[in-house]
Backbone as CSV, one residue per row, in Angstrom:
resi,resn,N_x,N_y,N_z,CA_x,CA_y,CA_z,C_x,C_y,C_z
1,MET,-1.306,-17.649,-24.513,-0.411,-17.736,-23.602,-1.191,-18.917,-22.478
2,ASN,-0.274,-19.727,-22.207,-0.604,-20.988,-21.488,-0.558,-20.441,-19.786
3,ALA,-1.011,-21.278,-18.874,-1.051,-20.988,-17.381,0.226,-20.964,-16.989
4,LYS,0.981,-21.914,-17.294,2.437,-21.886,-16.852,3.397,-20.731,-17.223
5,THR,3.022,-20.117,-18.417,3.692,-18.825,-18.652,3.160,-17.623,-17.994
6,LYS,2.002,-17.801,-17.927,1.272,-16.569,-17.046,1.826,-16.689,-15.632
7,LYS,1.772,-17.804,-15.057,2.209,-18.154,-13.725,3.691,-17.506,-13.460
8,ARG,4.651,-17.753,-14.477,5.851,-17.457,-14.588,6.007,-15.819,-14.487
9,ARG,5.167,-15.196,-15.685,5.055,-13.786,-15.582,4.902,-13.071,-14.354
10,VAL,3.953,-13.734,-13.601,3.376,-13.063,-12.376,4.285,-13.359,-11.253
11,GLU,5.144,-14.383,-11.128,6.111,-14.663,-10.154,7.374,-13.638,-10.549
12,SER,7.684,-13.533,-11.660,8.634,-12.738,-12.174,8.358,-11.123,-11.751
13,ALA,7.164,-10.599,-11.992,6.947,-9.239,-11.550,6.944,-9.087,-10.109
14,VAL,6.204,-10.256,-9.326,5.902,-10.034,-7.875,7.801,-9.779,-7.332
15,SER,8.448,-10.754,-7.866,9.893,-10.900,-7.445,10.706,-9.664,-7.841
16,ALA,10.377,-8.903,-8.721,11.070,-7.648,-9.106,10.528,-6.723,-8.284
17,GLU,9.650,-6.536,-7.534,9.021,-5.583,-6.590,9.279,-6.143,-5.289
18,ALA,9.545,-7.142,-4.804,9.791,-7.702,-3.528,10.514,-6.676,-2.560
19,ARG,11.851,-6.264,-3.013,12.496,-5.606,-2.316,12.035,-4.237,-1.880
20,THR,11.362,-3.651,-2.989,10.833,-2.234,-2.785,9.633,-2.207,-2.007
21,ALA,8.864,-3.458,-2.113,7.415,-3.416,-1.354,7.787,-3.898,0.023
22,ARG,8.877,-4.789,0.451,9.403,-4.884,1.737,9.856,-3.500,2.459
23,ALA,10.522,-2.882,1.765,11.093,-1.514,2.449,9.929,-0.578,2.464
24,LEU,9.211,-0.587,1.706,7.736,0.212,1.945,7.205,-0.231,3.348
25,ALA,6.622,-1.499,3.354,6.129,-2.167,4.691,6.907,-1.711,5.691
26,LEU,8.165,-1.849,5.873,8.915,-1.707,7.095,8.766,-0.022,7.343
27,LYS,8.689,0.788,6.462,8.680,2.177,6.611,7.299,2.460,7.282
28,ILE,6.455,2.015,6.896,4.790,1.968,7.068,4.702,1.602,8.658
29,HIS,5.345,0.468,8.955,5.534,-0.339,10.216,6.149,0.653,11.214
30,GLY,7.171,1.094,10.763,7.931,2.132,11.860,7.142,3.358,12.239
31,TRP,6.378,4.126,11.210,5.782,5.123,11.279,4.514,4.841,12.586
32,ALA,3.828,3.742,12.459,2.776,3.335,13.346,1.886,4.638,13.618
33,GLU,1.354,5.175,12.470,0.350,6.349,12.553,-1.070,6.001,12.861
34,ARG,-1.681,6.683,13.855,-2.877,6.552,14.349,-3.820,6.686,13.142
35,PRO,-5.314,6.125,13.327,-6.337,6.271,12.255,-6.458,7.678,11.928
36,PHE,-6.664,8.016,10.549,-6.780,9.228,9.821,-5.600,10.270,10.147
37,ARG,-4.493,9.728,10.419,-3.286,10.481,10.642,-2.248,9.740,9.983
38,GLU,-2.487,8.941,9.274,-1.422,8.082,8.358,-0.927,8.790,7.186
39,VAL,-0.532,10.150,7.449,-0.019,11.163,6.497,1.281,10.424,5.485
40,ASN,2.343,10.098,6.495,3.531,9.650,5.942,3.429,8.343,5.108
41,SER,2.394,7.448,5.668,2.174,6.230,5.087,1.231,6.357,3.791
42,ALA,0.395,7.062,3.721,-0.515,7.570,2.549,0.467,8.132,1.518
43,ASN,1.177,9.200,1.870,1.900,9.714,0.895,2.899,8.753,0.239
44,ALA,3.579,7.874,0.919,4.745,6.852,0.652,3.988,5.893,-0.407
45,ILE,2.651,5.428,0.034,2.098,4.503,-0.746,1.598,5.184,-2.169
46,GLY,1.025,6.328,-1.911,0.792,7.075,-3.322,1.873,7.635,-4.150
47,GLU,3.063,7.893,-3.749,4.203,7.863,-4.473,4.739,6.636,-5.088
48,TYR,4.518,5.469,-4.541,5.150,4.520,-4.922,3.977,3.949,-6.280
49,LEU,3.027,4.059,-6.206,1.829,3.734,-7.057,2.185,4.782,-8.300
50,ALA,2.320,5.833,-7.816,2.588,6.701,-9.156,3.677,6.703,-9.978
51,ALA,4.993,6.366,-9.251,6.252,5.773,-9.771,5.866,4.671,-10.747
52,ASN,4.948,3.705,-10.357,4.676,2.618,-11.109,3.499,2.816,-12.247
53,GLY,3.164,3.973,-12.658,2.151,4.270,-13.549,0.741,4.323,-13.176
54,PHE,0.533,4.318,-12.073,-0.888,4.512,-11.649,-1.365,5.904,-11.651
55,ASN,-2.468,6.237,-11.883,-3.031,7.601,-11.648,-3.613,7.708,-10.460
56,VAL,-2.977,8.616,-9.468,-3.168,8.646,-8.097,-4.048,9.747,-7.634
57,GLU,-5.223,9.381,-6.909,-5.757,10.695,-6.382,-5.758,10.506,-4.815
58,PHE,-4.932,11.815,-4.374,-4.960,11.784,-2.959,-4.948,13.128,-2.480
59,PRO,-5.698,13.635,-1.563,-6.638,12.657,-0.809,-7.864,12.260,-1.530
60,PHE,-8.513,11.173,-1.390,-9.736,10.813,-1.958,-10.935,10.719,-1.239
61,LYS,-12.132,11.196,-1.913,-13.199,11.327,-1.167,-13.200,12.177,0.074
62,LYS,-12.564,13.180,0.228,-12.592,14.180,1.395,-11.843,13.444,2.300
63,ILE,-11.285,12.356,2.345,-10.586,11.680,3.607,-8.985,11.880,3.318
64,PRO,-8.593,12.644,4.384,-7.312,13.223,4.206,-6.092,12.161,4.027
65,THR,-6.452,11.019,4.464,-5.362,9.771,4.083,-5.749,8.939,3.267
66,ALA,-6.765,8.716,2.512,-7.349,7.874,1.515,-6.500,8.012,0.236
67,VAL,-6.292,6.833,-0.449,-5.727,6.973,-1.645,-6.278,6.215,-2.611
68,ARG,-6.569,6.710,-4.037,-7.261,5.975,-4.801,-6.338,5.961,-6.045
69,ALA,-5.851,4.804,-6.507,-4.929,4.714,-7.656,-5.409,3.768,-8.769
70,THR,-5.667,4.077,-9.793,-6.107,3.393,-11.055,-4.940,3.341,-12.161
71,TRP,-5.188,2.213,-12.994,-4.441,1.983,-14.106,-5.127,1.221,-15.152
72,GLY,-4.995,1.620,-16.208,-5.867,1.050,-17.403,-7.255,1.310,-17.410
73,LYS,-7.896,0.588,-18.298,-9.434,0.861,-18.541,-9.898,-0.585,-18.730
74,GLY,-11.202,-0.767,-18.657,-11.763,-1.988,-19.083,-11.766,-2.911,-18.084
75,LYS,-11.666,-4.253,-18.284,-11.881,-5.242,-17.627,-10.734,-5.975,-17.790
76,PRO,-10.228,-6.817,-16.620,-10.898,-6.937,-15.453,-10.686,-5.891,-14.570
77,ALA,-11.477,-5.467,-13.544,-11.407,-4.659,-12.528,-11.044,-5.219,-11.342
78,ILE,-9.989,-4.682,-10.734,-9.549,-5.397,-9.560,-9.322,-4.307,-8.434
79,GLY,-9.872,-4.612,-7.148,-10.013,-3.450,-6.013,-9.129,-4.009,-4.921
80,LEU,-8.497,-3.336,-4.233,-7.757,-3.843,-2.815,-7.974,-2.558,-1.775
81,LEU,-8.230,-3.201,-0.867,-8.224,-2.092,0.375,-7.177,-2.482,1.544
82,GLY,-6.363,-1.510,1.788,-5.378,-1.523,2.826,-5.596,-0.691,4.058
83,GLU,-5.482,-1.422,5.043,-5.639,-0.685,6.180,-4.097,-0.720,7.005
84,TYR,-3.766,0.334,7.089,-2.580,0.516,7.664,-2.343,1.408,8.793
85,ASP,-3.377,1.742,9.427,-3.263,2.669,10.843,-3.048,1.712,11.944
86,ALA,-2.168,2.444,12.828,-1.724,1.544,13.944,-2.972,1.409,14.991
87,LEU,-2.694,0.543,15.870,-3.504,0.041,16.738,-3.099,0.447,18.187
88,PRO,-3.834,0.809,19.325,-3.642,1.249,20.716,-2.976,0.008,21.289
89,ASN,-2.030,0.120,22.126,-1.476,-1.117,22.795,-0.882,-2.136,22.133
90,CYS,-0.562,-1.795,20.847,0.374,-2.741,20.095,1.765,-2.362,19.805
91,GLY,2.130,-1.518,20.377,3.525,-1.040,20.281,4.646,-1.696,21.223
92,PRO,5.689,-1.361,21.044,6.916,-2.259,21.768,6.763,-1.885,23.124
93,GLU,6.051,-0.987,23.631,5.820,-0.738,25.158,4.339,-0.591,25.515
94,GLU,3.844,-1.073,26.593,2.407,-1.040,27.014,2.128,0.675,26.972
95,ALA,0.888,0.680,26.229,-0.008,1.853,25.964,0.751,2.471,24.721
96,GLU,1.510,1.938,24.024,1.953,2.710,22.550,1.279,2.139,21.529
97,TRP,1.291,3.062,20.697,0.617,2.478,19.220,1.635,1.869,18.429
98,GLY,1.133,0.666,17.755,1.727,-0.031,16.928,0.980,-0.837,15.995
99,HIS,1.587,-1.535,15.255,0.703,-2.486,14.204,0.817,-4.009,14.812
100,GLY,-0.444,-4.497,14.501,-0.900,-5.825,15.266,-0.120,-6.964,14.481
């Protein structure tokens, strides 16, 4: 498979998930959960990944809102870290929690 074909396949896969990913991001943004209290956000991410064939461990490493999702075996191995907890004074009003 040449580079153009690979690029098209990736673009197609991303395009197919764009609407769902945006909806998930908007939900997480709306919840604006404080650090280590991101229960709704972590559940939603875990459910999305499980629905897409990932093996989901939740909670992970005794952290109540940590999610670990794996798929396949061998190489390449790709890791991602997502921070989605809210920040103080980033909400719509002064002194409210929100996303930066």
